[in-house]
N, C-alpha and C positions, 0 to 999 in steps of 0.2 A: 475694477470694483471703486465706487466712489468714496467709500471708506478709508481706504487704502490711498487714496490723493488728498483727502483731507488729512490724513495722521501725516503726509508727506510734507504737510505744511509747518510742522513743526509750534503747532500752538502752543503759548506759554500756559492754556489753561488746564490745569489736569483734569478738571470733570469734564470738559468736553475731548479732551482725550479718552477719559473714560469710556463716555457715551459711544464712541466713534470705534474704540477695539469691542464695545459691547454689541453695537449692533452689526458691526464686522462677524463677531461670533455668532451671532444669529443667522445670518447667511450662510455661515460655514455648517453650521448644526442642519440646517434644512438641507442643505448638499450632501448631509451625510459625511463630510471632512470630521469628523469628532476631533482628532489631535488637533488641527488647525485652530475651531471652535474653544477647544480646554486650553491651547496658548493665549489664544487672545483675552479669555477669560480673565487670566491668571494676569495679563498685562494691565485689563481694565481694574482688578481690583490692587494692582501696585499703584494705578493713579488714585485711586476712590477706596479704602480700604471697609467702606461701611456701604458699597453700592450692592444692594440686595438683589436687584435684577440679574448681574455679570455672576453673584453666586448661585444664583437657584441654576442659573445655566450652566455652570460650572459643574453643579450636584449633578445634572442630567449627562453632561459630557462626560464625567467620571464613571456614570453608569453604563454607558455607551462602549466605554473604552476598557470597562472591566476591571475599573482601580476601585473595587468596593469599598476598601478599607478608609480611602480619602472619600469617597459618596457618601459614607456614613458619617466620617467628622463635618462635613459640611452641612447634612442635614441637621444635625444635632445643633449646629450652629442658627441655622434657620428655625429650628424649632422655637427658639426665645425670641424672635427677630420678627416675627412677620406676621404673628396671629395666625398661622397655618400650622400649629403642632400637630394635629392629627394626621395631615397632609405628609410632612415630611416625616414623622413618625413610622409611618407606614414605607414611605420611600428607602428608609433606612432599614425596615425590616426586609424587603425587598431585596436591598441590596447585600444583607445579611445572609438570606436564602439563597443567593447566587451564589455570594462567595463559598459559602459550605456546598453548593453543587459542583462549582467549578472544582473545590479542592477535590472530592469525590471523585469525579472523573480523572481528575490527574492522578490521584493514585492507582485506579483502575487501570491507567493506561502505564503507566510504570510497570503494575504489577503483569499486564499481559506482555508489556515488552520484556521483562526480564523472564517470564515463563516461556515465550519465544525464544530469547536467548539460551536458554538452558536446554531447551527442547535441540537446538539447531547444533549446541556444543556436543550433545550426547550421538547425535545423527553423525557429526563429524568424528568424532572418537570410535563410533562401530566402524563407519568407512575405513577409516583409518586400520584399525584391526584386522578389518579383512584383506587390507592390502590392494584396497579397489585404487585406481586410478583416475583420477577427475581432471576434468578439464574446461575452462570455462564457466565453471560453477560456485555462482553467489546462494548457497542452500537458502537464506532468507528472503530472497528477491529471485525466484527462478521463471525464466522467460526464455522459450526452445525456440529458436528461427525456423525449427524443420515445423511448426504448427502454427507460427505466427503470434503466438500469444502466453499470457501466465499459464503452468498446467498447477495442478494439486502436486505439492514438492514432496520429496522423500522424506519418509517419518517411520518412527519405531512403534510397533505393537508387541510388548511381551518379548523386547528383547531383539525382535528379529526386524530387519530393512523390510519396507513395503515401499515399492519403487511407481513412479510413474512411468509408464514403458512406451516409445512410439513405435509403429509397426509401417512400414512402408511398402507399396508396390507399385515398383518403378514401369510394369507392365502398363498399368493405367492411371499414373501418375496420382496415385492413392494414398492418404496418410491417415493413420488411425492410432488411437489413443487407451490402453489400457490405463485406466487411475491408478487401480491398487494390484500391482504385481507384487506378489507374496515372493521374499528371495527363497524361499524352499519350495514354492512350485514349480510345477515343469512346465514346459513351454506344452506342451500337451493336453495339460488341465487348462491352461489358459486359453490356447488356440483353439481348444473343442469348445469354449463358451462362445468364442469369436465366431466360427462358423458352423455355430450350431443352425441358424439359418442363413442360407445362400446371401452373401451381400449385392447389393442391386447393381452392382456397377461389373460383378462379373458375368457379364452377360453370355458369355460361353461355358459358364458353369466348369470354371476349370480349377476354382479354388477350393477345395476342402481339406478336411487333416490328415486325409493318406495320398494326397495328390501337392503337397505342398514341399518345397527346401525353404529352409531359413538361412541366412547370412548376416554375417556384419563385417567390416572394412574396419582394417588398422592402415598404418600409412602405406604399407608395401603391397598387401594382398587381400584378397576374401577368405572369411573361414565359414566353414560350415557348422551349424550348431543342430544338435541331435533333438529330435521331439523330447524325449526322455530327459533331457539336460535340465535342472534347477537353474533357474535367472541367477541365483547366488554363483554355482558353478562355472558359468559363461564370465560373468562381470566380473569373476575374481582371476581371470586369467591374464597373464602379462601383457597378450597381445592385443585386450580390450580396454578402450579407454571410453567412459562416462562423460560424453559432452554434455554442458548446461543443465546436469543434475538430471540426466534423461536419457535412462539407456535406448537405443534405437537399434531396430535389427529389419533387415532385408528379407521381403519371402515371394517367390517365384514358385509359379507352375511348374512340376518336376519336367525336366527335358524340354520347357519352350524356348523358341528361340530367343525369349528376353533373356532369360537364364545363359544361356550359351553366350550372347552377347557381353553380359554382365560377367561372365566367366574369363572371357578371350580379352576382354579391354585393356590395352597396355598400363 
């Protein structure tokens, strides 16, 4: 940038240096390099404290950088020195409005964060009270590798835990998510809804409420889950581990080859 080259000459004339800084600030502003613009305006004003163009540009840079108090202060100074009192009064009012909006948004963000933290703490306490074993579970930021992305997290409804639950169908390499599985609901109730209509992938019509078995695995062996079991009764077992804050269950058609391979694997 030629202005930079000019400044490198270290001219003794402060007015020339102020002009170079101001011109470079203008170039930065056009490129949306607002922090660099701000810094050059400051340097220009150090060279010439009465440099109105630099002060105007500094006010503009402050607005873009959300330095609203400083912007307002510069506008008040410009009101009395430029003959454009109305223009800079309106700019100061705009900065004040943006400042208030930013403060409001920050308060909302803090409130939402505290509310979420409180909700997460309540859920964590409920999980501890039930003796549920969790692994790789960040309740505030749940992403389950079984379904390749974020899921609606476990939460409380009237003091009861409601979970996202993953259903795995190895025979067809299919995965399904029940977003809100109430801990007191039975598998029969939830899967009755899942199989109310035949899944498109069940081309052999093998999967319905009366022809399936449900399992989960711990580190050593598979465990069967009865349809009349509630979710809570299963995930509170010592052998059950909730991964990534999302209970998961494996479903097979009864006595299928896929089920036999699953039960007989080493």
